[in-house]
C-alpha positions in Angstrom: 29.5 148.0 62.6 30.2 148.6 66.1 34.1 148.4 67.1 33.8 148.2 71.2 35.5 144.6 71.8 34.2 141.7 74.2 34.6 142.3 77.3 36.0 139.3 79.1 35.7 137.6 82.9 38.3 137.1 84.3 39.0 135.5 87.7 40.4 137.8 90.6 43.7 136.4 91.5 44.3 136.7 95.4 47.6 138.4 96.5 50.1 136.2 97.5 48.8 136.5 101.1 45.6 135.4 100.3 47.6 132.4 98.7 48.9 131.9 102.0 46.1 131.8 103.9 44.0 129.8 100.8 47.0 127.0 102.2 46.7 127.1 105.4 42.8 126.6 105.5 43.1 123.8 103.0 46.0 121.9 104.9 43.7 122.3 108.0 40.2 121.1 105.9 42.2 118.1 104.5 43.8 117.7 108.0 39.6 117.6 109.6 39.4 114.2 107.2 41.9 112.3 109.0 40.0 111.0 112.0 44.0 109.8 113.2 44.7 113.4 112.5 42.4 114.9 114.7 42.6 113.1 117.2 46.1 113.9 117.7 45.8 117.5 117.0 43.2 117.4 120.1 46.2 115.6 122.4 48.4 118.3 121.8 46.2 121.0 121.9 44.4 119.9 125.0 48.5 119.5 126.5 49.4 123.4 125.2 46.7 124.5 126.2 47.6 122.9 130.2 51.0 124.7 129.4 49.6 127.4 128.8 47.6 128.3 131.3 49.8 126.2 133.8 49.7 129.1 136.4 45.7 129.5 136.4 44.7 126.4 136.4 47.8 124.3 138.2 45.9 124.1 141.7 49.0 124.0 143.9 52.6 125.3 143.1 54.4 122.6 141.5 57.1 122.6 144.4 55.3 122.4 147.5 56.3 120.2 149.9 53.5 118.7 152.5 55.2 115.9 154.0 51.4 115.1 155.9 50.1 114.2 152.5 52.4 110.7 152.3 50.8 109.0 154.8 47.7 109.1 152.2 49.1 110.0 148.5 46.6 108.5 146.5 44.1 110.9 144.7 41.1 112.2 146.3 39.1 115.7 146.5 41.8 118.3 146.9 44.2 116.2 145.1 43.1 114.5 141.9 45.9 112.8 140.6 47.6 111.8 144.8 50.4 113.5 145.5 54.3 112.2 145.1 56.8 110.7 147.6 57.3 114.2 149.2 53.6 115.4 149.4 54.2 117.2 146.0 50.7 117.3 143.8 51.4 115.4 140.9 48.6 117.5 138.9 50.2 120.5 139.6 53.6 119.2 138.2 52.1 117.2 135.4 50.8 120.6 134.2 53.8 122.6 134.9 56.0 119.5 133.5 53.9 120.0 130.3 55.2 123.5 129.8 59.0 122.5 130.1 58.7 119.7 127.4 56.4 121.8 125.0 59.0 124.7 125.5 62.3 122.8 125.2 60.8 120.2 122.3 59.6 122.8 119.7 62.6 125.3 120.5 65.0 121.8 119.5 62.9 121.2 116.9 63.3 124.3 115.2 67.0 124.9 115.6 67.5 121.6 113.8 64.9 122.4 111.3 67.0 125.4 110.3 70.4 124.0 110.6 69.5 121.5 108.7 67.6 123.4 106.0 70.9 125.3 105.5 73.0 122.5 105.4 70.8 120.7 103.3 70.2 123.3 100.6 73.7 123.9 100.2 74.8 120.1 100.1 72.4 119.3 97.4 72.5 122.5 95.2 76.6 123.2 95.7 77.7 119.7 95.1 81.3 118.7 95.4 83.3 119.7 98.2 80.8 121.2 100.1 78.4 118.5 100.2 81.2 115.9 100.6 81.9 118.0 104.0 78.3 118.5 105.0 77.5 114.9 104.7 80.8 113.1 105.8 80.0 115.5 109.0 76.7 113.9 109.7 77.6 110.9 109.3 79.8 111.1 112.1 77.4 112.0 114.0 75.0 109.5 113.0 77.3 107.3 113.8 76.7 107.7 117.5 74.2 106.1 119.8 72.1 109.6 120.6 71.8 109.1 124.0 75.5 108.4 124.4 75.9 111.7 122.6 73.6 113.8 124.5 75.1 112.1 128.0 78.7 112.9 126.7 77.7 116.9 125.6 75.4 117.3 128.9 78.2 115.4 131.0 80.7 118.4 129.8 78.5 121.5 129.6 76.3 120.6 132.1 72.4 120.2 132.3 70.5 123.1 131.4 67.1 123.6 129.3 70.2 125.5 127.2 71.9 122.5 126.1 69.6 120.1 125.9 68.0 122.4 123.1 72.0 123.0 122.0 72.5 118.8 122.1 69.2 118.0 120.3 69.6 120.6 117.6 73.1 119.7 116.6 72.2 115.9 116.7 68.5 115.4 114.8 70.0 118.5 112.5 72.4 115.8 109.9 69.2 113.7 109.0 66.6 117.1 108.2 70.0 117.8 105.7 70.0 114.4 103.8 65.7 114.4 103.6 65.9 118.3 102.0 69.5 117.1 100.0 67.4 115.0 98.3 64.5 117.4 97.1 67.3 119.8 96.3 69.3 117.0 93.6 65.7 116.1 92.9 64.7 119.6 91.9 67.7 121.7 91.0 67.7 121.0 87.8 64.5 121.5 86.6 63.3 124.1 84.1 61.9 126.7 86.6 65.5 126.4 88.5 67.2 126.8 85.3 64.8 129.9 84.5 65.8 131.2 87.6 69.5 131.4 87.0 68.4 132.3 83.3 67.5 135.7 84.8 70.3 136.3 87.3 69.2 135.6 90.5 71.0 134.7 93.4 71.9 131.5 95.2 70.2 131.7 98.0 67.1 133.5 96.2 66.8 130.4 94.0 67.3 128.0 97.3 64.3 129.7 99.4 61.8 130.5 96.9 62.5 127.9 93.9 63.8 125.2 95.9 62.9 124.9 99.4 58.9 125.1 98.9 59.4 121.6 96.8 60.5 120.5 100.7 57.3 122.1 103.0 55.3 118.8 102.8 58.3 116.5 103.9 59.5 118.9 106.4 56.1 119.9 108.3 55.6 115.8 108.3 58.7 115.1 109.4 58.8 118.6 112.8 56.0 116.5 113.8 57.5 113.0 114.3 60.3 114.6 115.2 58.7 116.6 118.2 57.7 113.0 119.6 61.4 111.9 119.0 62.3 114.9 121.2 59.8 114.5 123.7 61.3 110.7 124.5 64.8 112.4 124.5 63.6 114.8 127.0 62.2 112.0 129.4 64.7 110.0 129.1 67.6 113.1 129.8 65.3 113.5 132.9 65.0 109.5 134.0 68.5 109.2 134.0 69.4 111.9 136.1 71.0 114.7 133.6 67.5 116.9 132.5 66.6 119.9 133.7 67.5 120.7 136.6 65.6 120.1 139.8 63.3 121.8 141.3 61.3 122.6 137.8 58.7 120.3 137.1 60.1 117.2 134.3 57.8 114.3 133.4 61.3 112.5 133.4 62.5 112.9 136.5 58.8 112.5 138.1 59.2 109.1 136.7 63.1 108.7 138.2 61.7 109.7 141.4 59.4 107.6 142.3 59.9 104.4 139.9 61.7 102.5 143.1 58.0 102.4 144.7 56.0 101.4 141.3 54.8 98.6 143.6 53.8 100.5 146.9 52.4 103.7 145.1 52.1 102.6 141.2 50.1 106.0 140.6 53.1 108.1 140.7 55.4 106.3 138.0 52.6 105.8 135.7 50.9 109.1 135.8 53.9 111.2 134.3 54.7 107.9 132.3 51.3 108.1 130.6 51.8 112.0 129.9 54.9 111.3 128.2 52.7 108.4 126.0 49.9 110.8 125.0 51.9 113.4 124.1 54.7 111.2 121.7 51.3 109.6 120.3 49.8 112.8 119.5 52.6 114.3 117.8 52.5 110.5 115.5 49.1 110.7 114.9 49.1 114.6 114.2 52.0 113.6 111.1 50.0 110.9 110.5 47.2 113.1 109.4 49.1 115.6 108.1 51.3 113.2 105.5 47.4 112.0 104.1 46.8 115.4 104.0 49.7 116.5 102.0 49.2 113.2 99.8 45.6 114.3 99.0 46.2 117.9 98.4 
């Protein structure tokens, strides 16, 4: 009688890096099923490419003034979108302005996401005094109208890209902290978290490897929605004259400089306003597609 044991065929288990790639490709595949998400992604990608290749795409220097062009500022073969009240090429300023907003907005939202995630994890997991202090400070910040808080802080410390990033980070972090705290409260008493405690794992290991992955889906969707809000905030600050300092192109300041001439030369105001709207719509549609992907996945 043969004593050989049968060979059991087992499926290969992907390595952690391979599993991560599979998850990423899975999200992309799910996003591809959402026409709204694809449309939003196309808008964001188009603006991102324009911003990335601005030095090579922009037909003119963004701050080049040519008073001779003001007599006929409308779109032409040389200036596809026309020129502004100082004779600066609108298309070039729009492209360089995209680089500005797509640098400042993601930096601010990433900062807010990191700070809010840490605070939310600590508040939800530790509870007690830590939870109360973090939530009450957050409530205090949320009680102020955001635009008033922006104006107060920027008026005190000055208008610069760093200050805009800092003020948006600290004012948006409490909202993200609430999202992460809610997820943490929901999962911190589950069996796999208790098992990690019994193994003797440290607090940060449990927070980052056992609890945080459960908040990944809501945080990704919120991240892109918050990018849209931040684009609006940067535009409003520029329109109010406390955005990025001139002469660097800023879509909000482009609207501010020309809105008084909207009935004479409407393209000077409407084109940068359309740029702000299109990017916000792109981020919102992309977030909608990602939410659908998370629900289907």
